N, C-alpha and C positions, 0 to 999 in steps of 0.2 A: 727446538727449544734451546736457548742459550743458557748455560749454567755459569753463574758468576760466583767465584770463591773469594769472599771478602777477606778471608784469613790471609790471602796472598797480597793484600793491599795494606801493608802496615802503616802507610802514611795517613790512612783514614782515622786511625786511632779509635777512640770510643764511638765515633760517628758511624763506624761500620755496623754496629748493632742496631742503631736506629734505621739505617738504610735496609738492613736485613728484614726488620719488622715491616717497613714500608713495602718492600717487594713482596713479602708474604701476603700482605693485605690486598695488594693489587691482584695477585694471582688468585686470591680467594673471591675477588669481586667486590670487596668492601669499599675500595677506592676506585673511582673512575679516572682514567687517564685520557689524554686527547685521542689516543688510538682506540680506546674502548668505550668512551662516553656515549657515542652514537650507536654502539652495537646493541642488537636486540637478541634475546634468546630465540632459538628456533621453535616455532609453533606451527601446527598444521594449518591448512587453509581455513578450515571450519573454526578453529580456535581464534585465528587472526580476525576473521569476520566478526565473531562474537565479541572480541575485545574492543574492536574499533567502532562497531555499530551500536553497542549497548548505550542507550540513553539513560540519563539519571531517572530514578523512580519518581513518578509524578504523584503528588498528593492532591487529588481533585476536590477533596472536602474543603480546602481553603482557597480554591480557585475563584477568581473574580473577573467580571466583565472589563476588558481593557480597551476595546475598540468597538465602535458602532459606525459602520459605513453606510450612510443613507443612499439607497438606490432602489426605488420601486421597479418592479418588473422582473425580478430575479426568479429563477425556477425554484419552487418550494416543494413540489410534489413528486420530484424524481430523486434519484440517488446517483452517486458517482459523477456528478457534474459540478463539483466544487473541489478545489485542491489548494494546498499550501506548498510553496516552494521549499526545497530542502534546507535553505538558510533562514527560513521563516520571514523572509523579506516581502514576499508577494503572496497574494491570494487571487485565484482565478475562479470564476463562476459562469455557468451558462446563463443567458438571459434572452428575453424576447424583445426585439425592437418594436414589435406590435403587441401590446398587452393582450389582444384577443387571439394571438397565435401561439404556437409552440416556440421553444427556444431556437433562435436562428443566429445567435452571436455568442461570443465569450468576452467578458470584460476582465481586465487585470488591474489590481490596485496595489499600491505600496502600503503595507500595513502600518508602518510608523506614522506616515503623514496622511493616510487615508486618501491619497491622491490617485486619480485614474491614470494609469500608465499608458494604456491603449485599449482599444476595442477591436476584436477580431471579427470581421464581417465576411459575408460570402458563403456562409453555411446554408444548407437547406434544413427546414424544420424536420426532425428535431435533433439538436445536439444532445448526445446521450453519453459522452465520455470526455473527461478532461484529466490529463495526467502530466506532471512534470517529470523530466528525466532525472535520474539519480544525482547528476552533477548540477542540476538546476539550469542548464544552458538551453534546453529545449522544452517547449510546451506542446503536447500532442492533444488534438481534438478529434473526435470521431462522431460520425453519423451514419445511419443506414438509410439510404434514399430508396424508399419502397417503390416509387414510381418507375425508376430505371433499374431496380434490383441491384444496387451498387453500395458496397461499403466504401466510404470515403474517409481517409485519415489525412489530416494536415499537420505538418511539423513546422512550428514557428520558433524563431529566435526569442527566447523568453525575456531577454533584456530589451529588445527593440520592437518586438511584435512583427517583425518581417517574416513573411512566408518563406520557408526554406525548400520544402518539397511537398508534393501531394501524392499519397499512395491510394490506389484504387483496386478493388477486387469485386468482380461480378459474382453475386451470391444469390441463388434462388431461395426464397424464404420457405421455411417448413411450417406447416399448420399443425399445432399441437394443443390439446386440451381446449379446443374451441377458439383458438386465437393464433395470431402470428406474433412472434417475439421480435421487435424491431430494434432493440438496444444494441448499439455498438459497445464492445468491451475492449479495453486497452490495458496493458501492463508492460512496464519496462523490465528487462533483465537488469540485475544490479550492476553489471559491467557498463551499462549505458549505451552499448553498441547494438543492442537487439531490442525490438519491440514485438510483442505478441498481441494479436487481435482476433476477434471473432464477432459474428453477428448472425443471429437467427438460425444457426446450424451447429452441429458438433465439430465443424472443421476449424482448426486454429491456423492462423497465418504467422509465419516467422519472418520478420522484415529486418534487413540491414539498414540501420538508421542513417549511416553515412552516405550510402548510395541510393537508398530507396528501393533496392532490389528485393523481391520476394525470394527468400532462400528456399523455403519448402512449406508445404502444408502438412499439418499433423492432425491425426484423428485418434483420440483416446477413447473415452466412453462415448458410445454412439447415441447421444441425446443432446438436445439444445442446451447450450452452456449459459449459466447465470453469471459466473465470476471466474477470473483467472488470477493466479498469483505465482511468482517465481520464488524459490527458496533463496535464502541469503547467500548461499554459495553458488547460485546460478545454475545448479545441476538438475533441479527438479521443477516441473511445472504442474501446478495443481488446479483443479477446476471443480465447481459445483454445477449441478444440472437440474432441469425442471422435473425430473423424476425422483428427486431427493437423494441422488447419488453424489458422492465425493470421490474424486479420482486423482491420482498423481502418476506422472510418467517421467521416465529417465530421458532428459533432453539429448544426451549423447546418442542414444539408440532409437528414441521415439517410442520405446516400448512401455506399456502400462505396467506400473509397479503394484498398484492397489486400486480396487474399486469397491467402495463400501457404501452402505445405506445409512443416511443420517435422518431421513424423515420422508415426507411426501413431496417436498420441493426444497431445493437448495438455494442459498443466497450468498452472503458474504463469507469470506474465508481469509485466514492469515496464518503464516508460519511463525513459530517462535524464532528468536534471534539466533539460536544455534541450529535451527532447521530440524530439530528432532521431534517437534510437536506441530501438529496442524489442527487448527480450530475452524469449524464452520457453523453457520446458522441455518436453521431448517424449519419448515412448517411441520408440526408434529401431528395435528388433527385438523379436520375440516368439518363444518356443518354439513351433514348428509343431504340436506335439502337445498341450501343456497350455495354450497361449496366454498363459502367464505372461510378463511383461515380462523381457527379458534385459538390454537396455542402454537407457540414456537419453542424451539430448543436450541441450545448451544452445546456442541460436543467437541471434545479434543481427542485426537488419536496420536499414538506413537508412530512416527513415519517409518520406523524400521520394522516394527512388528505388526502394525495395523490394529493394535489393541486400543480400546477406549480407555483413556486415563482420567477423564473428568467429563461430567455432563450436568447441565442445568436445564430443567424442563419447566413447563407450566407458565411460560412467558406469553404475554398478550399477543394474539394473532395479528392484530392490526399494527403492531409495532415494527418499525424498521430497526434492525439491530446492527450496530457497527462496532467492530473490535478495535481496541487500541493497539499501537505497534508493539508494545511490550507484553500484550496479552494478560494484563492485570485488570483491565477495565473494559466494560462495554457500554455503549450508549443505546438507549431505546427512545424512538421518536415516532410521532404520528402527527396528524393534521389538526388535532384538537387540544392535546395536552402539552404541558411543558416537556422539554427534553430532559431525560433522566439518565444519570450515570450510575452504574452498579459495579460492585466488586465481582470480577469474573469467577473467583474461587468460591465465594460464599453466597453470591446472589443478593447480598444486602445493598440497598440503595445508598449511594454516597452523597449525591447532590442532585438538585434539579435546576435547570436553566430556563428562564422565561423565553418563550419563543416556540412556535409550532412549525416544524418543517422536517421533512425526511432528507433534504439535501444538506447533509452534514459530513464533517470530516475531521479527523485528527491530523495534525502536522506529522511529517515523517519521523521526527524525534519524539513525538508524543507529548510535547510541552504546550501545544495550543489546541484548542477545539474551536471549530468554526461552524456556523450555520447560516444558510441563506434564508432569511425570513421575508415576509411580504413587504417590509419597509427597507430592507437592506441586509448587510452582512453583520453578524455579531461574532466577536472573537473573545474567548475566555482564555486566561492563563492561570 
């Protein structure tokens, strides 16, 4: 630190007092100088992620339909096969080139113009996962080919639709609860360099996105996985399972940190922006004769202690429940009724959108809500 004694500069006269005040203000941080204007206070990695990733709070009560993209043949009865790019410029959805078959393609549109950018062909029915990378440069699509017992993941250039690489993993399906679970599940690490996948087993694959190399296989809770999510700091991987368990593990060690019971079956899950809360959706009760789901529940845990901090029960069993990125809202959808949005804390309905589909998604920043309906894609803001 350089000490300047203005009293020794008599030629400054009265100005030296103004200079002294200016220097004091700079030192206190009240005035930015060229050297300090770009400086940031030191924050932890978790705080930095929370500050940069926090989207503005969305008020869905005043949301309106802003785009309708006409395209019959989209998948309406599945989930996780529609996604919005991080910059809200594109929307991608699985579709069937033959209306009588399962989804075997993915189409991408520019939201503002409603123009088809490209259609990704070459998939085997059925496409069950669509995900943009965090920087929006890649689009991942996934399918489990039951005929050859193979998980197939394709990484595409999101701007051009050009295939970058294909990742494959031979996986023997597991028979559970009277059925095979064929869905491919994909989620990116926030760093964009790592992709996690699974299909029909408890085994998770960790892929290097740049090389296509399988880094390792991870096993947490030993039951078929329904959903995967990575914490905002990229250190924790969480999963829900068909036995109603929710589990999260340390990615550095591969060790399970917690395994807790949320219900009879697990579905969607999401971390809070600071990573300190984890919310999941679960089947709570089933009809003893038909085994059809009667009620569902949403539960939030503290990721450090494993304690339940909030829970909403009594939700309709036929509803597909989707959590917003800020964990302030959840959507409930089925094949017969309008899509409904609820306050996650109070359980009060906020809004209903016309359209029946379980193929729904929030944009990564939580500002858009999209649904693939029988006639095409609807987008609300």
